[in-house]
Structure formats: C-alpha cells, structure tokens
SERO-4910 file (N, C-alpha, C, O; in steps of 0.05 Angstrom, whole numbers):
BEGIN
 pado doro    nc1    nc2    nc3   cac1   cac2   cac3    cc1    cc2    cc3    oc1    oc2    oc3
  Met    A   -185    124   -274   -170    101   -264   -180     95   -236   -184    113   -220
  Asp    A   -183     69   -230   -191     61   -203   -168     66   -184   -145     65   -191
  Pro    A   -176     72   -158   -155     75   -138   -141     49   -133   -153     28   -136
  Pro    A   -116     50   -125   -101     25   -120   -112     10    -96   -122     22    -76
  Thr    A   -111    -16    -97   -118    -33    -75    -92    -47    -66    -78    -58    -83
  Thr    A    -86    -46    -41    -62    -59    -31    -69    -81    -11    -86    -78      6
  Tyr    A    -55   -103    -13    -58   -125      5    -30   -133     15    -11   -134     -1
  Val    A    -28   -138     41     -2   -147     52     -8   -175     63    -24   -178     82
  Ile    A      6   -195     52      2   -222     61     28   -230     76     50   -228     65
  Val    A     25   -239    101     48   -248    117     43   -277    125     22   -283    137
  Asp    A     62   -294    119     59   -323    125     33   -334    114     20   -351    128
  Gly    A     25   -325     91      1   -336     78    -25   -325     88    -47   -334     80
  Glu    A    -24   -306    107    -48   -294    119    -50   -264    113    -29   -251    112
  Leu    A    -74   -254    109    -78   -225    106    -69   -211    131    -79   -217    153
  Asp    A    -50   -193    129    -41   -177    152    -53   -149    151    -60   -138    172
  Trp    A    -55   -138    127    -64   -110    124    -74   -105     96    -62   -117     77
  Ser    A    -94    -89     92   -104    -83     66   -116    -55     66   -128    -46     86
  Tyr    A   -113    -41     43   -122    -13     41   -135     -8     14   -126    -19     -6
  Phe    A   -157      7     13   -170     14    -12   -185     41     -8   -203     43      8
  Asp    A   -177     61    -23   -192     86    -26   -200     98      1   -224    105      5
  Gly    A   -181    101     19   -187    115     44   -195     97     67   -201    107     89
  Gly    A   -196     71     63   -205     53     84   -188     28     86   -176     19     66
  Val    A   -188     17    110   -174     -8    115   -194    -31    114   -217    -28    123
  His    A   -186    -53    103   -204    -76    100   -216    -84    127   -202    -83    148
  Glu    A   -241    -92    127   -255    -99    152   -243   -123    167   -247   -126    191
  Leu    A   -228   -140    153   -216   -163    166   -190   -156    181   -180   -173    196
  Val    A   -180   -132    176   -156   -124    190   -164   -113    218   -182    -97    220
  Arg    A   -150   -123    238   -157   -115    265   -154    -84    269   -135    -72    258
  Ala    A   -171    -72    284   -172    -43    287   -147    -32    301   -139     -9    296
  Asp    A   -134    -48    317   -110    -38    331    -84    -45    317    -63    -44    329
  His    A    -86    -52    291    -62    -58    276    -43    -33    277    -53    -11    273
  Pro    A    -17    -37    283      1    -14    286      2      4    261      5     28    264
  Leu    A      1     -8    237      2      9    213    -24     26    211    -22     50    203
  Thr    A    -46     15    216    -71     30    216    -70     53    236    -78     75    230
  Gln    A    -61     47    260    -59     67    281    -40     90    273    -46    113    278
  Arg    A    -18     83    260      1    103    251    -12    121    229     -8    145    229
  Met    A    -27    108    211    -39    123    190    -61    142    200    -65    164    190
  Ile    A    -75    133    221    -95    150    234    -81    175    246    -91    197    242
  Ala    A    -59    170    259    -45    192    273    -31    211    253    -32    235    256
  Glu    A    -18    200    232     -2    216    215    -16    226    190    -10    247    179
  Leu    A    -35    210    179    -48    217    154    -77    223    156    -91    228    136
  Arg    A    -88    224    181   -116    229    185   -134    208    173   -156    213    165
  Leu    A   -124    183    171   -140    161    159   -166    159    175   -166    159    199
  Gly    A   -188    157    160   -214    155    173   -226    182    180   -249    184    190
  Gly    A   -211    204    176   -221    231    181   -240    240    160   -246    226    141
  Ala    A   -249    265    163   -268    277    143   -256    302    132   -242    317    145
  Asp    A   -262    307    106   -255    332     93   -280    349     88   -300    338     78
  Pro    A   -278    375     93   -301    392     88   -308    393     58   -290    393     41
  Asp    A   -333    394     52   -342    398     24   -338    428     18   -347    445     33
  Pro    A   -324    434     -4   -318    462    -10   -344    479    -13   -344    503     -8
  Asp    A   -365    466    -22   -391    481    -26   -406    484      0   -422    503      3
  Phe    A   -401    466     20   -415    467     45   -396    464     69   -398    445     84
  Pro    A   -376    482     71   -356    477     92   -366    478    120   -353    468    139
  Asp    A   -389    490    125   -400    492    152   -420    471    158   -433    472    179
  Glu    A   -424    451    140   -444    430    144   -430    403    145   -426    390    124
  Pro    A   -422    394    169   -408    368    171   -423    344    158   -410    325    150
  Asp    A   -449    346    156   -464    324    143   -457    321    113   -462    300    102
  Glu    A   -446    342    101   -438    341     73   -409    334     69   -400    331     46
  Trp    A   -394    332     90   -365    326     88   -361    298     77   -378    281     81
  Gly    A   -337    294     65   -330    267     54   -307    255     69   -293    268     84
  Leu    A   -303    229     64   -281    214     76   -254    226     66   -251    230     42
  His    A   -236    230     85   -209    239     77   -194    215     66   -191    194     78
  Val    A   -184    219     41   -168    198     28   -139    208     26   -133    227     11
  Pro    A   -121    197     42    -93    206     41    -80    201     14    -88    183      0
  Pro    A    -60    217      7    -46    212    -18    -33    185    -17    -21    177      3
  Met    A    -34    170    -40    -22    143    -41      8    143    -35     18    124    -24
  Arg    A     22    164    -43     50    165    -37     55    163     -7     75    150      1
  Asp    A     38    175      9     41    174     38     33    146     48     46    136     67
  Val    A     12    134     37      4    107     45     27     88     39     34     72     56
  Tyr    A     38     89     15     60     71      7     85     76     24     99     58     32
  Arg    A     90    102     31    114    108     48    111     95     75    130     82     85
  Leu    A     88     98     88     84     86    114     84     55    113     94     42    131
  Met    A     72     44     92     72     15     88    101      5     86    109    -14     99
  Gly    A    117     19     69    145     12     66    160     13     92    176     -5     98
  Glu    A    156     34    107    170     36    133    161     14    152    178      3    167
  His    A    135      8    153    125    -12    172    135    -40    165    143    -55    183
  Tyr    A    135    -47    139    142    -74    131    171    -76    122    180    -98    114
  Gly    A    187    -54    124    215    -56    116    219    -59     86    238    -72     78
  Leu    A    202    -46     70    204    -49     41    213    -23     28    206    -17      5
  Asn    A    228     -7     42    237     19     30    257     14      8    277      0     11
  Leu    A    251     25    -15    269     23    -39    276     50    -48    260     69    -47
  Pro    A    301     54    -58    308     79    -70    291     85    -94    284     67   -109
  Arg    A    283    111    -98    266    118   -120    277    109   -147    262    100   -164
  Gly    A    303    112   -150    315    104   -176    312     75   -182    308     67   -205
  Thr    A    312     59   -161    308     30   -165    280     24   -177    277      7   -194
  Val    A    260     38   -166    233     34   -176    229     46   -203    218     34   -221
  Val    A    237     71   -206    232     86   -231    248     75   -254    238     74   -277
  Asp    A    272     65   -249    289     55   -271    284     26   -278    299     14   -292
  Asp    A    263     15   -267    255    -13   -273    277    -33   -265    280    -53   -279
  Asp    A    292    -27   -244    313    -46   -236    301    -71   -223    314    -92   -220
  Leu    A    276    -69   -214    263    -92   -201    240   -103   -217    217   -104   -207
  Val    A    245   -110   -241    224   -119   -259    208   -142   -247    219   -164   -242
  Gly    A    183   -138   -241    166   -159   -231    173   -170   -204    162   -191   -197
  Val    A    190   -157   -189    199   -169   -164    176   -174   -144    178   -192   -128
  Phe    A    155   -157   -145    133   -161   -126    110   -177   -138     92   -184   -124
  Thr    A    111   -183   -164     89   -197   -177     97   -222   -191     80   -239   -197
  Ser    A    122   -226   -197    131   -249   -213    148   -268   -195    166   -259   -181
  Pro    A    142   -293   -196    158   -312   -180    185   -316   -193    189   -313   -217
  Arg    A    205   -323   -176    231   -328   -187    232   -355   -201    246   -359   -221
  Val    A    215   -374   -191    213   -400   -203    183   -406   -206    168   -403   -187
  Tyr    A    175   -415   -230    147   -421   -234    139   -447   -221    157   -463   -213
  Ala    A    114   -452   -218    104   -477   -205    114   -502   -220    117   -523   -208
  Ser    A    119   -499   -246    129   -522   -261    159   -528   -255    169   -548   -264
  Gly    A    172   -510   -240    200   -513   -234    218   -498   -253    242   -496   -249
  Glu    A    206   -486   -274    222   -471   -294    230   -444   -282    213   -431   -269
  Arg    A    255   -436   -287    265   -410   -277    252   -387   -292    247   -389   -316
  Asn    A    247   -365   -278    236   -341   -291    260   -325   -301    276   -315   -285
  Thr    A    263   -322   -328    286   -308   -340    285   -278   -336    305   -265   -342
  Arg    A    263   -267   -327    262   -238   -323    282   -229   -301    289   -205   -300
  Tyr    A    291   -248   -285    310   -241   -264    339   -244   -272    357   -239   -256
  Asp    A    344   -252   -296    372   -258   -305    390   -233   -303    414   -237   -298
  Asn    A    379   -209   -307    396   -185   -307    396   -171   -280    407   -149   -277
  Ile    A    385   -184   -259    383   -172   -233    401   -188   -214    398   -213   -212
  Arg    A    418   -174   -199    435   -188   -179    417   -195   -156    405   -178   -143
  Leu    A    414   -220   -150    398   -230   -128    415   -238   -104    438   -246   -108
  Pro    A    404   -235    -80    420   -243    -56    425   -273    -56    437   -283    -37
***
C-alpha cells in the first residue's frame, strides 16, 4: 500500500502537505506545523541502517508514524476528533463529500448526522 499523502487547503490555497517523510516543496520552510514536526517527530532526520549502523552514508530518511503526523495536524488545525467518532463511521464522508453537490442537490449521506 502506498503511504498516505495529506494536503491542507486553507481559503483555497495549499497551506501544508506531507508525503512519506517529507513536506511538499511549496510549503514554506518556517511553517509552524513543519517546525513542530521537526522538533517532536524528528521530521527530516535520519535513521541508521541496521546493517551499517556506523556508516551515516547508508542511513535512510526518518519517516514518523502516520498516527503522530495526523495527531499534530489535528492539533495544529483544530481537527481533533474522538477515536470513537472516526472508528464508528459517525462522520461518513465528512472530509471528502460535499453537503450539497454543485447541481444544488443535497447529499443524503448526511441525513443521519446531526449538523451544526
């Protein structure tokens, strides 16, 4: 399975993006989320190769666990959700499906979800 790719769009503009241990080149280097990931998750660091631990030239890029990437993203953008909400499918399509289609038709997937 391919590693997840995340994009954060704010006001129609790319604000932050992550893929397989790296931040997209269009994201400014001093972005607060990137800086926090460098400090807390060793983003951009290197991991020793188990076969050549004393040879830094053989080391690979440190790829933080996605659960930690998602946790920091959630904290930074205010998207923290209870685990039960995500696991129990209480938010069917909330991040990928529009509430109203471009045609003006309502998306019925939201009928069983209490919306603000």
